[in-house]
C-alpha positions as CSV (number, residue, x, y, z in Angstrom):
1,M,-27.5,-36.8,47.6
2,R,-24.2,-37.4,49.0
3,L,-21.6,-35.1,48.3
4,R,-17.7,-36.2,48.1
5,P,-15.1,-34.2,48.7
6,H,-13.7,-32.9,45.5
7,D,-16.9,-32.2,43.7
8,E,-15.6,-31.4,39.9
9,R,-19.4,-30.5,38.9
10,G,-19.4,-27.2,36.9
11,Q,-15.1,-27.0,36.2
12,A,-15.8,-27.3,32.3
13,T,-18.2,-24.1,32.9
14,I,-16.2,-22.1,34.7
15,E,-12.6,-22.8,32.5
16,L,-15.7,-22.0,29.0
17,V,-16.1,-18.7,31.0
18,L,-12.3,-17.8,31.6
19,V,-11.5,-18.6,27.9
20,V,-13.9,-17.1,25.5
21,P,-13.4,-13.9,26.1
22,V,-9.7,-14.2,25.6
23,L,-10.5,-16.5,22.4
24,I,-12.9,-13.9,21.0
25,V,-10.1,-10.8,21.8
26,L,-8.0,-12.7,19.5
27,A,-10.1,-13.2,17.1
28,L,-10.7,-10.2,16.8
29,F,-7.3,-9.6,16.9
30,L,-6.5,-11.1,13.8
31,V,-9.5,-9.5,12.2
32,Q,-7.8,-6.0,12.6
33,V,-4.4,-7.6,10.9
34,G,-6.5,-8.8,8.0
35,F,-7.9,-4.8,7.6
36,V,-4.3,-3.3,8.0
37,V,-3.0,-6.5,5.0
38,R,-6.1,-5.2,2.9
39,S,-4.8,-1.8,3.4
40,L,-1.3,-2.4,2.7
41,V,-2.4,-3.6,-0.8
42,L,-4.7,-1.3,-1.6
43,V,-1.9,1.7,-1.1
44,H,0.4,-0.4,-3.2
45,H,-2.7,-0.7,-5.9
46,A,-2.9,2.9,-5.5
47,A,0.8,3.8,-6.0
48,R,1.0,1.8,-8.9
49,E,-2.4,3.8,-10.5
50,G,-0.7,7.0,-9.5
51,V,2.4,6.6,-11.3
52,R,0.6,5.6,-14.4
53,V,-0.8,9.3,-14.1
54,A,2.1,10.8,-13.4
55,A,3.9,9.0,-15.9
56,V,2.2,10.5,-18.9
57,G,2.3,13.9,-17.5
58,G,-0.5,14.3,-15.0
59,D,-0.6,17.4,-12.3
60,L,-0.8,16.0,-8.6
61,D,-4.1,16.9,-8.7
62,R,-5.0,13.8,-10.9
63,I,-2.8,11.9,-9.0
64,R,-4.2,12.0,-5.9
65,E,-7.6,11.4,-7.9
66,A,-6.2,8.6,-9.0
67,V,-5.0,7.0,-5.9
68,V,-8.1,7.9,-3.9
69,G,-10.4,6.5,-7.0
70,S,-8.6,3.5,-7.6
71,S,-8.1,2.3,-4.2
72,G,-11.5,3.4,-2.2
73,L,-8.9,4.5,0.6
74,L,-10.4,7.6,2.9
75,P,-9.2,10.7,1.4
76,S,-8.4,12.2,4.3
77,A,-5.8,9.4,5.5
78,T,-4.4,9.5,2.3
79,D,-1.1,11.4,1.6
80,V,0.6,11.5,-1.6
81,D,3.9,12.9,-3.0
82,R,5.3,13.0,-6.4
83,R,9.1,13.3,-7.2
84,I,10.7,13.4,-10.4
85,D,14.0,12.4,-11.0
86,G,15.0,12.9,-15.2
87,D,12.9,10.3,-16.8
88,L,11.8,8.5,-14.2
89,V,8.5,9.2,-12.0
90,T,8.2,8.3,-8.1
91,V,4.4,8.3,-6.5
92,T,4.7,8.3,-2.7
93,V,1.1,7.2,-0.7
94,T,1.1,7.1,2.7
95,Y,-2.0,6.1,4.7
96,G,-2.4,6.1,8.0
97,D,-5.0,3.2,8.8
98,P,-7.6,3.3,11.8
99,T,-7.5,0.9,14.1
100,D,-11.4,0.4,14.8
101,V,-12.2,-3.2,15.6
102,P,-14.1,-2.9,18.6
103,L,-11.8,-3.7,21.7
104,V,-9.4,-4.2,20.0
105,G,-9.0,-0.9,18.0
106,V,-8.6,1.0,21.0
107,L,-5.9,-1.0,22.4
108,L,-3.7,-0.8,19.1
109,P,-2.1,2.7,17.4
110,E,-3.1,4.0,14.0
111,V,-0.9,2.2,11.8
112,T,0.4,4.0,9.0
113,V,0.9,2.5,5.7
114,T,3.8,3.6,2.9
115,A,3.7,2.4,-0.9
116,F,6.0,3.8,-3.9
117,A,6.3,3.0,-8.0
118,T,8.9,4.0,-10.1
119,M,8.2,4.9,-13.8
120,R,10.0,5.8,-17.0
121,R,7.9,8.9,-17.9
122,E,6.5,9.1,-21.2
123,G,6.7,11.6,-23.8
124,V,10.1,12.9,-22.4
125,D,13.1,13.1,-24.7
126,L,16.8,12.2,-23.7
127,P,19.6,14.6,-24.4
128,R,20.2,14.4,-28.5
129,T,23.9,15.0,-30.0
130,W,24.2,16.1,-33.1
131,S,27.3,13.9,-35.4
132,S,28.0,13.8,-39.0
133,E,25.3,10.7,-39.1
134,G,22.9,12.5,-38.1
135,I,21.1,12.7,-34.8
136,H,21.9,10.4,-31.5
137,Q,20.6,9.9,-27.9
138,K,23.5,10.1,-25.8
139,G,24.4,6.6,-23.9
140,V,22.2,4.8,-26.8
141,P,24.7,2.5,-28.7
142,Q,24.0,3.3,-32.6
143,T,24.4,0.4,-35.5
144,R,24.8,0.8,-38.8
145,A,23.3,-1.1,-41.2
146,P,25.5,-3.1,-43.7
147,V,26.2,-1.6,-47.1
148,R,25.4,-3.8,-49.8
């Protein structure tokens, strides 16, 4: 067999060997991004569940229990905060999402995902005033039925 000066046999194999590791790392990076997006959706869901419990008068322990129980987030990586402002309650959920996909997780730092939800508290009465026509809520216009 006579060899040509520019023999290209094996070139495709070498190119494949050089490109496949890069493609694998990119695929693993996309998997990690998918996990972060999943955690973002779960944190938003957890904040909504927590504010529902807070709106009916739940304490911080019950709110935390609803947040972790409804979402499947790691309790040790989940921080729950409640803020009451008049008749509104806001629950903020912060989650430290671990990046643990092989090869890629070591390169990326832990991602912190935060979401909040606000809802009107139930059973909270607005300030009332007395007038000659009875009790009225401040800021709520009162209409009178026509007299017939």
